[in-house]
N, CA, C and O atoms as a GROMACS GRO file, in nm:
protein
  360
    1MET      N    1   1.163  -0.791  -1.048
    1MET     CA    2   1.035  -0.735  -1.007
    1MET      C    3   0.970  -0.826  -0.903
    1MET      O    4   0.986  -0.948  -0.906
    2THR      N    5   0.897  -0.764  -0.812
    2THR     CA    6   0.825  -0.839  -0.710
    2THR      C    7   0.692  -0.772  -0.683
    2THR      O    8   0.672  -0.654  -0.716
    3GLY      N    9   0.601  -0.846  -0.625
    3GLY     CA   10   0.472  -0.792  -0.588
    3GLY      C   11   0.441  -0.822  -0.443
    3GLY      O   12   0.489  -0.921  -0.388
    4ARG      N   13   0.361  -0.737  -0.382
    4ARG     CA   14   0.316  -0.757  -0.244
    4ARG      C   15   0.166  -0.731  -0.238
    4ARG      O   16   0.114  -0.638  -0.301
    5HIS      N   17   0.098  -0.814  -0.163
    5HIS     CA   18  -0.044  -0.797  -0.134
    5HIS      C   19  -0.050  -0.767   0.015
    5HIS      O   20  -0.006  -0.847   0.097
    6VAL      N   21  -0.104  -0.652   0.051
    6VAL     CA   22  -0.097  -0.603   0.189
    6VAL      C   23  -0.237  -0.570   0.240
    6VAL      O   24  -0.320  -0.513   0.169
    7PHE      N   25  -0.261  -0.608   0.366
    7PHE     CA   26  -0.383  -0.568   0.436
    7PHE      C   27  -0.342  -0.490   0.560
    7PHE      O   28  -0.260  -0.535   0.640
    8TYR      N   29  -0.400  -0.370   0.576
    8TYR     CA   30  -0.377  -0.288   0.694
    8TYR      C   31  -0.501  -0.290   0.780
    8TYR      O   32  -0.613  -0.275   0.730
    9GLU      N   33  -0.482  -0.309   0.911
    9GLU     CA   34  -0.592  -0.307   1.006
    9GLU      C   35  -0.566  -0.199   1.110
    9GLU      O   36  -0.451  -0.161   1.135
   10GLY      N   37  -0.673  -0.151   1.169
   10GLY     CA   38  -0.666  -0.045   1.269
   10GLY      C   39  -0.767   0.061   1.234
   10GLY      O   40  -0.873   0.032   1.177
   11ARG      N   41  -0.736   0.184   1.267
   11ARG     CA   42  -0.822   0.296   1.227
   11ARG      C   43  -0.766   0.350   1.095
   11ARG      O   44  -0.705   0.457   1.090
   12VAL      N   45  -0.789   0.273   0.989
   12VAL     CA   46  -0.727   0.303   0.860
   12VAL      C   47  -0.826   0.356   0.756
   12VAL      O   48  -0.788   0.379   0.641
   13GLN      N   49  -0.951   0.374   0.794
   13GLN     CA   50  -1.048   0.435   0.704
   13GLN      C   51  -1.097   0.565   0.765
   13GLN      O   52  -1.113   0.576   0.887
   14GLY      N   53  -1.121   0.662   0.680
   14GLY     CA   54  -1.169   0.792   0.728
   14GLY      C   55  -1.059   0.881   0.782
   14GLY      O   56  -1.088   0.982   0.847
   15VAL      N   57  -0.933   0.846   0.756
   15VAL     CA   58  -0.821   0.925   0.806
   15VAL      C   59  -0.728   0.968   0.692
   15VAL      O   60  -0.617   1.015   0.718
   16GLY      N   61  -0.772   0.954   0.567
   16GLY     CA   62  -0.690   0.990   0.453
   16GLY      C   63  -0.583   0.888   0.420
   16GLY      O   64  -0.483   0.920   0.356
   17PHE      N   65  -0.604   0.765   0.464
   17PHE     CA   66  -0.503   0.660   0.447
   17PHE      C   67  -0.469   0.639   0.300
   17PHE      O   68  -0.351   0.642   0.263
   18ARG      N   69  -0.570   0.618   0.215
   18ARG     CA   70  -0.544   0.588   0.074
   18ARG      C   71  -0.474   0.705   0.004
   18ARG      O   72  -0.383   0.684  -0.076
   19TRP      N   73  -0.517   0.827   0.034
   19TRP     CA   74  -0.455   0.944  -0.029
   19TRP      C   75  -0.312   0.961   0.016
   19TRP      O   76  -0.226   0.998  -0.064
   20THR      N   77  -0.285   0.936   0.143
   20THR     CA   78  -0.148   0.946   0.193
   20THR      C   79  -0.060   0.842   0.127
   20THR      O   80   0.053   0.872   0.087
   21VAL      N   81  -0.109   0.719   0.114
   21VAL     CA   82  -0.033   0.613   0.047
   21VAL      C   83  -0.002   0.654  -0.096
   21VAL      O   84   0.112   0.639  -0.142
   22LYS      N   85  -0.101   0.706  -0.167
   22LYS     CA   86  -0.078   0.749  -0.305
   22LYS      C   87   0.027   0.859  -0.312
   22LYS      O   88   0.111   0.859  -0.402
   23ASN      N   89   0.024   0.952  -0.217
   23ASN     CA   90   0.125   1.058  -0.214
   23ASN      C   91   0.264   1.002  -0.186
   23ASN      O   92   0.362   1.049  -0.243
   24ILE      N   93   0.274   0.902  -0.100
   24ILE     CA   94   0.403   0.840  -0.069
   24ILE      C   95   0.462   0.775  -0.194
   24ILE      O   96   0.583   0.772  -0.210
   25THR      N   97   0.376   0.721  -0.282
   25THR     CA   98   0.428   0.654  -0.402
   25THR      C   99   0.509   0.747  -0.490
   25THR      O  100   0.594   0.701  -0.566
   26ARG      N  101   0.486   0.876  -0.480
   26ARG     CA  102   0.559   0.972  -0.564
   26ARG      C  103   0.709   0.965  -0.543
   26ARG      O  104   0.786   1.006  -0.630
   27GLY      N  105   0.752   0.915  -0.430
   27GLY     CA  106   0.895   0.904  -0.402
   27GLY      C  107   0.954   0.769  -0.438
   27GLY      O  108   1.072   0.744  -0.412
   28TYR      N  109   0.874   0.682  -0.498
   28TYR     CA  110   0.919   0.545  -0.526
   28TYR      C  111   0.873   0.500  -0.664
   28TYR      O  112   0.770   0.545  -0.714
   29GLU      N  113   0.950   0.414  -0.723
   29GLU     CA  114   0.914   0.357  -0.854
   29GLU      C  115   0.835   0.230  -0.831
   29GLU      O  116   0.887   0.119  -0.845
   30VAL      N  117   0.707   0.247  -0.796
   30VAL     CA  118   0.617   0.135  -0.772
   30VAL      C  119   0.486   0.161  -0.847
   30VAL      O  120   0.452   0.275  -0.879
   31THR      N  121   0.415   0.054  -0.873
   31THR     CA  122   0.283   0.062  -0.933
   31THR      C  123   0.188  -0.020  -0.848
   31THR      O  124   0.231  -0.101  -0.766
   32GLY      N  125   0.057   0.001  -0.867
   32GLY     CA  126  -0.039  -0.080  -0.793
   32GLY      C  127  -0.166  -0.005  -0.764
   32GLY      O  128  -0.206   0.087  -0.836
   33TRP      N  129  -0.230  -0.046  -0.655
   33TRP     CA  130  -0.357   0.015  -0.614
   33TRP      C  131  -0.379  -0.003  -0.465
   33TRP      O  132  -0.315  -0.086  -0.400
   34VAL      N  133  -0.472   0.077  -0.412
   34VAL     CA  134  -0.511   0.070  -0.271
   34VAL      C  135  -0.661   0.094  -0.264
   34VAL      O  136  -0.714   0.176  -0.339
   35LYS      N  137  -0.729   0.024  -0.173
   35LYS     CA  138  -0.874   0.043  -0.160
   35LYS      C  139  -0.921   0.008  -0.019
   35LYS      O  140  -0.856  -0.068   0.052
   36ASN      N  141  -1.035   0.067   0.018
   36ASN     CA  142  -1.101   0.034   0.145
   36ASN      C  143  -1.180  -0.094   0.127
   36ASN      O  144  -1.233  -0.121   0.019
   37LEU      N  145  -1.188  -0.173   0.233
   37LEU     CA  146  -1.270  -0.293   0.234
   37LEU      C  147  -1.391  -0.272   0.326
   37LEU      O  148  -1.384  -0.193   0.420
   38PRO      N  149  -1.501  -0.342   0.299
   38PRO     CA  150  -1.621  -0.326   0.382
   38PRO      C  151  -1.599  -0.359   0.530
   38PRO      O  152  -1.672  -0.309   0.616
   39ASP      N  153  -1.500  -0.443   0.561
   39ASP     CA  154  -1.476  -0.482   0.701
   39ASP      C  155  -1.388  -0.384   0.778
   39ASP      O  156  -1.352  -0.410   0.893
   40GLY      N  157  -1.354  -0.269   0.715
   40GLY     CA  158  -1.277  -0.166   0.785
   40GLY      C  159  -1.128  -0.170   0.757
   40GLY      O  160  -1.055  -0.079   0.798
   41ARG      N  161  -1.080  -0.273   0.688
   41ARG     CA  162  -0.938  -0.281   0.654
   41ARG      C  163  -0.912  -0.204   0.524
   41ARG      O  164  -1.005  -0.164   0.454
   42VAL      N  165  -0.784  -0.184   0.495
   42VAL     CA  166  -0.740  -0.130   0.368
   42VAL      C  167  -0.657  -0.238   0.300
   42VAL      O  168  -0.570  -0.299   0.362
   43GLU      N  169  -0.684  -0.261   0.172
   43GLU     CA  170  -0.612  -0.360   0.092
   43GLU      C  171  -0.527  -0.287  -0.011
   43GLU      O  172  -0.568  -0.185  -0.066
   44MET      N  173  -0.407  -0.341  -0.036
   44MET     CA  174  -0.317  -0.280  -0.133
   44MET      C  175  -0.240  -0.387  -0.207
   44MET      O  176  -0.200  -0.488  -0.148
   45GLN      N  177  -0.218  -0.366  -0.335
   45GLN     CA  178  -0.122  -0.444  -0.412
   45GLN      C  179  -0.021  -0.347  -0.468
   45GLN      O  180  -0.056  -0.240  -0.518
   46VAL      N  181   0.106  -0.385  -0.459
   46VAL     CA  182   0.213  -0.298  -0.505
   46VAL      C  183   0.316  -0.384  -0.577
   46VAL      O  184   0.341  -0.498  -0.540
   47CYS      N  185   0.376  -0.325  -0.681
   47CYS     CA  186   0.471  -0.397  -0.765
   47CYS      C  187   0.589  -0.306  -0.795
   47CYS      O  188   0.573  -0.185  -0.809
   48GLY      N  189   0.708  -0.364  -0.805
   48GLY     CA  190   0.827  -0.289  -0.840
   48GLY      C  191   0.950  -0.371  -0.808
   48GLY      O  192   0.941  -0.488  -0.774
   49GLU      N  193   1.065  -0.308  -0.820
   49GLU     CA  194   1.188  -0.374  -0.779
   49GLU      C  195   1.183  -0.397  -0.628
   49GLU      O  196   1.130  -0.315  -0.554
   50LYS      N  197   1.238  -0.509  -0.584
   50LYS     CA  198   1.227  -0.549  -0.443
   50LYS      C  199   1.268  -0.437  -0.346
   50LYS      O  200   1.197  -0.409  -0.250
   51ASP      N  201   1.382  -0.373  -0.372
   51ASP     CA  202   1.428  -0.267  -0.282
   51ASP      C  203   1.332  -0.149  -0.278
   51ASP      O  204   1.310  -0.090  -0.172
   52GLU      N  205   1.273  -0.113  -0.393
   52GLU     CA  206   1.177  -0.004  -0.399
   52GLU      C  207   1.049  -0.038  -0.323
   52GLU      O  208   0.997   0.044  -0.247
   53VAL      N  209   0.999  -0.160  -0.344
   53VAL     CA  210   0.877  -0.203  -0.275
   53VAL      C  211   0.900  -0.206  -0.124
   53VAL      O  212   0.817  -0.156  -0.048
   54ASP      N  213   1.010  -0.263  -0.083
   54ASP     CA  214   1.041  -0.271   0.061
   54ASP      C  215   1.052  -0.132   0.123
   54ASP      O  216   1.000  -0.107   0.231
   55ALA      N  217   1.120  -0.041   0.054
   55ALA     CA  218   1.136   0.096   0.105
   55ALA      C  219   1.001   0.169   0.109
   55ALA      O  220   0.974   0.244   0.203
   56PHE      N  221   0.918   0.147   0.008
   56PHE     CA  222   0.786   0.207   0.004
   56PHE      C  223   0.700   0.159   0.121
   56PHE      O  224   0.636   0.240   0.188
   57LEU      N  225   0.698   0.029   0.145
   57LEU     CA  226   0.620  -0.026   0.257
   57LEU      C  227   0.671   0.027   0.390
   57LEU      O  228   0.592   0.056   0.481
   58GLU      N  229   0.801   0.040   0.403
   58GLU     CA  230   0.859   0.094   0.526
   58GLU      C  231   0.820   0.242   0.542
   58GLU      O  232   0.792   0.287   0.653
   59ALA      N  233   0.819   0.316   0.432
   59ALA     CA  234   0.780   0.457   0.438
   59ALA      C  235   0.637   0.474   0.485
   59ALA      O  236   0.606   0.568   0.559
   60ILE      N  237   0.548   0.384   0.443
   60ILE     CA  238   0.409   0.389   0.490
   60ILE      C  239   0.404   0.369   0.640
   60ILE      O  240   0.337   0.443   0.712
   61GLU      N  241   0.476   0.267   0.688
   61GLU     CA  242   0.473   0.236   0.831
   61GLU      C  243   0.543   0.340   0.916
   61GLU      O  244   0.519   0.347   1.036
   62GLU      N  245   0.629   0.422   0.857
   62GLU     CA  246   0.698   0.527   0.932
   62GLU      C  247   0.632   0.664   0.912
   62GLU      O  248   0.676   0.763   0.972
   63SER      N  249   0.528   0.670   0.831
   63SER     CA  250   0.461   0.797   0.803
   63SER      C  251   0.366   0.835   0.917
   63SER      O  252   0.362   0.769   1.021
   64ASP      N  253   0.292   0.942   0.896
   64ASP     CA  254   0.191   0.984   0.994
   64ASP      C  255   0.082   0.879   1.013
   64ASP      O  256   0.006   0.886   1.109
   65LEU      N  257   0.076   0.783   0.923
   65LEU     CA  258  -0.026   0.677   0.932
   65LEU      C  259   0.005   0.575   1.041
   65LEU      O  260  -0.084   0.500   1.081
   66LYS      N  261   0.129   0.571   1.089
   66LYS     CA  262   0.168   0.463   1.180
   66LYS      C  263   0.082   0.456   1.306
   66LYS      O  264   0.061   0.347   1.360
   67SER      N  265   0.032   0.568   1.353
   67SER     CA  266  -0.052   0.565   1.474
   67SER      C  267  -0.188   0.502   1.446
   67SER      O  268  -0.258   0.463   1.540
   68HIS      N  269  -0.227   0.492   1.321
   68HIS     CA  270  -0.356   0.433   1.284
   68HIS      C  271  -0.346   0.284   1.253
   68HIS      O  272  -0.447   0.213   1.255
   69ILE      N  273  -0.224   0.237   1.225
   69ILE     CA  274  -0.205   0.098   1.184
   69ILE      C  275  -0.182   0.011   1.307
   69ILE      O  276  -0.090   0.034   1.385
   70LYS      N  277  -0.268  -0.090   1.323
   70LYS     CA  278  -0.253  -0.183   1.435
   70LYS      C  279  -0.195  -0.317   1.390
   70LYS      O  280  -0.130  -0.386   1.469
   71LYS      N  281  -0.220  -0.354   1.264
   71LYS     CA  282  -0.171  -0.483   1.214
   71LYS      C  283  -0.149  -0.472   1.064
   71LYS      O  284  -0.226  -0.407   0.993
   72VAL      N  285  -0.043  -0.536   1.017
   72VAL     CA  286  -0.012  -0.540   0.874
   72VAL      C  287   0.013  -0.685   0.835
   72VAL      O  288   0.094  -0.754   0.896
   73ASP      N  289  -0.058  -0.731   0.733
   73ASP     CA  290  -0.036  -0.865   0.677
   73ASP      C  291   0.017  -0.847   0.535
   73ASP      O  292  -0.050  -0.788   0.450
   74VAL      N  293   0.138  -0.898   0.510
   74VAL     CA  294   0.200  -0.884   0.379
   74VAL      C  295   0.226  -1.021   0.320
   74VAL      O  296   0.283  -1.108   0.386
   75SER      N  297   0.185  -1.039   0.195
   75SER     CA  298   0.212  -1.162   0.122
   75SER      C  299   0.290  -1.127  -0.005
   75SER      O  300   0.265  -1.024  -0.068
   76VAL      N  301   0.384  -1.214  -0.041
   76VAL     CA  302   0.454  -1.197  -0.167
   76VAL      C  303   0.368  -1.258  -0.276
   76VAL      O  304   0.317  -1.370  -0.262
   77ILE      N  305   0.350  -1.185  -0.386
   77ILE     CA  306   0.271  -1.232  -0.499
   77ILE      C  307   0.353  -1.215  -0.627
   77ILE      O  308   0.447  -1.136  -0.630
   78PRO      N  309   0.318  -1.289  -0.731
   78PRO     CA  310   0.386  -1.264  -0.859
   78PRO      C  311   0.357  -1.121  -0.902
   78PRO      O  312   0.244  -1.074  -0.887
   79PRO      N  313   0.455  -1.052  -0.956
   79PRO     CA  314   0.432  -0.912  -0.995
   79PRO      C  315   0.333  -0.902  -1.110
   79PRO      O  316   0.359  -0.954  -1.218
   80PRO      N  317   0.222  -0.835  -1.088
   80PRO     CA  318   0.127  -0.814  -1.197
   80PRO      C  319   0.192  -0.732  -1.308
   80PRO      O  320   0.269  -0.640  -1.280
   81THR      N  321   0.162  -0.763  -1.430
   81THR     CA  322   0.223  -0.692  -1.543
   81THR      C  323   0.131  -0.586  -1.601
   81THR      O  324   0.172  -0.511  -1.689
   82ASP      N  325   0.007  -0.579  -1.553
   82ASP     CA  326  -0.089  -0.486  -1.612
   82ASP      C  327  -0.104  -0.356  -1.534
   82ASP      O  328  -0.189  -0.273  -1.569
   83PHE      N  329  -0.026  -0.334  -1.428
   83PHE     CA  330  -0.036  -0.211  -1.352
   83PHE      C  331   0.028  -0.095  -1.428
   83PHE      O  332   0.135  -0.110  -1.486
   84ARG      N  333  -0.040   0.018  -1.427
   84ARG     CA  334   0.014   0.143  -1.483
   84ARG      C  335  -0.008   0.249  -1.377
   84ARG      O  336  -0.122   0.287  -1.349
   85GLY      N  337   0.100   0.298  -1.319
   85GLY     CA  338   0.087   0.397  -1.214
   85GLY      C  339   0.034   0.337  -1.086
   85GLY      O  340   0.039   0.216  -1.066
   86PHE      N  341  -0.017   0.422  -0.998
   86PHE     CA  342  -0.074   0.377  -0.871
   86PHE      C  343  -0.208   0.446  -0.854
   86PHE      O  344  -0.217   0.568  -0.865
   87GLU      N  345  -0.312   0.366  -0.828
   87GLU     CA  346  -0.446   0.424  -0.822
   87GLU      C  347  -0.518   0.390  -0.693
   87GLU      O  348  -0.487   0.292  -0.625
   88ILE      N  349  -0.613   0.476  -0.661
   88ILE     CA  350  -0.703   0.451  -0.551
   88ILE      C  351  -0.827   0.387  -0.612
   88ILE      O  352  -0.889   0.445  -0.701
   89ARG      N  353  -0.862   0.270  -0.564
   89ARG     CA  354  -0.981   0.201  -0.614
   89ARG      C  355  -1.094   0.216  -0.515
   89ARG      O  356  -1.072   0.226  -0.394
   90GLU      N  357  -1.215   0.218  -0.568
   90GLU     CA  358  -1.333   0.230  -0.483
   90GLU      C  359  -1.386   0.093  -0.448
   90GLU      O  360  -1.485   0.081  -0.377
   0.00000   0.00000   0.00000
């Protein structure tokens, strides 16, 4: 298991970013959350098997969202054990 802490920058709020990410999770065995930040970025934590997490992150960057993403910062984190499913946080 692995975890990733991701920040997306660009025009990532007000374009259905969080909902699209949640829909993409349906094709992957990952857990975590995604939320908007006051500074205009989107923050996400995701956990799963390394190959699943990597494929999920790649799917986000290759989705319709790619035109909105200007910068992605990804950090490896210890996999949280308390995640159940994938949620949109406020």
